[in-house]
C-alpha positions, 0 to 999 in steps of 0.5 A: 667094570669090576676087576673080577668081571674084566678078568673073566671077559677081557679076552672077549673084549680084546677079540672084539676089538681086533675083529672091529679093526679087521672089518673096516671098509675103505672107499675104493675111490678115495681110500677114506675110512669114513664109510656109512652102510645104507639100505639099498633100493632092493633091500641089499646093503650099500655103502657111501663114502661120507668124505667124497660121496662115492657109493657102491654095493 
């Protein structure tokens, strides 16, 4: 990105990076951060741990 654009949006990129780190989900079974978000049977959101296979919603 050109320096002039970075100067204008740099604070937004920093905030997005902080928000991304704050919203990471860990598996309640094994504690792994390797979690996938999937569409549940009833249209809701469910999660599955790709490390141990545990799923939850």
